[in-house]
N, C-alpha and C positions, 0 to 999 in steps of 0.2 A: 355651394351646390354647384354642376356643372350646368352648363347652358341648356343642355336639355333634359329629360326627364332621366334619363339613364345617369345613375353614380359615376365621376369619374373612377378611372384607371387605378388613381390611388388610394379613393377609398374603398373600393372593391378588395384591392390587394390587403388593404390593412382590416378590411373585416375578415378575410379568409385565414391572416395572419395572427388576429384575435380569437379567432374559432380554434387553432391550431393549439394557440396556447391555454385556451379551455382544457382541453383536452390533457394536458399534462399536469403531473402529479403539485401540486400548491407549494410551492417556494422554488422550484426548480428552477434554475436559469436554463434556458435553452439557447445553444449557440443560434446565429442566424441564420447559417448557411444549414442546419437542420430544418428550419424554417424554410426557408428559401428553396428549399430539394423537397419541402412537403406541398407544398402551395404554387409551383412552380414560377416562381419570382426571381427577376435577376436581384445576383445581392445586392449591388451597389444601389439598385433602385430599392429594394427594401429594404436596406439600411437607413436611407433618407425617411424613409416613410416614419420605421418604428423611432426614429429619432424625434419626428416630429408628435409622435405618441408620446414620446418618455418627458418632451416639454408640455406635453397639454395633460400628465399625470395619469394618464392610461395603462402604461407599461413602467417597470423599472427597468433600467438596463446599468450592466455595469462590462466594462471593457477588461481585456486581458485574457490571458489564455485559458482560464476557469470562468469567463464571464459571458453573459448570455444575455437574454430580455425573459420578463414574467409580467404577469398580469398587476398591477397594481392592488385591485382590492377585486374581490370574488365578482367571476362572471357574471351572475347573476342581477350585481348590483353596476353594468356596464349596457347603455343600450347602444345597440346602434347608430343611432341619432348621434350618441357623445361621439362615436368614432368620426362618420361623417362632417361633424362641427368643428373635429379638430383637425381634419384634412383640408374640407374643401368651404368653412364659412359657414354662419347661418343661412338660412332661406332667406331672412332678410336682405342681405349681403349680397345677394347672386345677382347675374347680370341677365340682360335682357334677352328674351328666347330667340326673338329675332336678330340679336345682337347688333340692337340700336345704342350709339352710344349716349344718346340725350333719355333716354326712356327711362325716367323715373316717377312717383308719386305727383309731383304736377305736371309731368310733360307725360304722360302716358301712352305707348305702344295702342293699337287695336289689339293685342293678344296680353295684355299688362296683367288685367284682371283676372284670366282665365289663370294664365302662368301662375301669380299667386296663388290661387286657390290651389294649383295643383301641388307648388311648393308647400304649401300650409298640408296637406291633407298629407304628401310622401313624407315630411318631416316627421307628423303625427305616427302615421304606422311605422317608422325607423325608432320613432322614440319608443315606442310599445314594446317591440323586440329586443331580447337581452344578449348580449354574448351566448351566454348560456344556452339559449331558447335555440337558437343557430349551433350550437356544438351538436343538440341533439338531435335536431337534423340532420347532421350530417351523420352520425353514429347511425341514425335509423337508415340512411340513404344507404349507409356503407353495408350495415348487414343484409337489406334486400340484394343489394349487385353480387354479396360472397352464397347471400343463400341460391339466386340464380345461376350464379356458375358454379357452384357442387351441385345444382340439380342437372347441369348442362353434361359435366362432368360424370357424373355417374355411368359405371358400365351396363351395357341395355345387350339383353338376350333377344334372338329371335324364336316365338314361337314357332308349332309345327304348319301354321295359319299362314305366318311370314309376317306376323305383326311385329311390332317393335315394343318389348315390355322393359321396365326400369326394375331393375332389381331393388 
């Protein structure tokens, strides 16, 4: 895990990439450039992230002109905690929140116990959400944005009293 409550950039991008893959037809190899364009991640950085996800067993990758990446198992069977653990390691191995090099169970810093509880709670929350859950939230958000955009783009007509009415 990162040294603060925020997830690392790698984990954030990995979660976005996994959610994008969850929205694709099963067994479709998605080109890395397509994923990068969708989640706005530089291709070299995304390639490294996807290589780690592949090594961790969360995605399957194939090189070459007809290559790409796909989920190795259904999105409902992969938690966000799985993704974060592949990239950032388990919460038990995270560094001291204050950055103190000697901080551990035997020599705790003043925030050690609190930070340990926060990490454990974050890990529980991430492990309780799946990539499919995230994809569903993203789709719902996209639908709301499209509906809002459509309502703003509807033609409007002025009434005799000067009020604006939507057709």
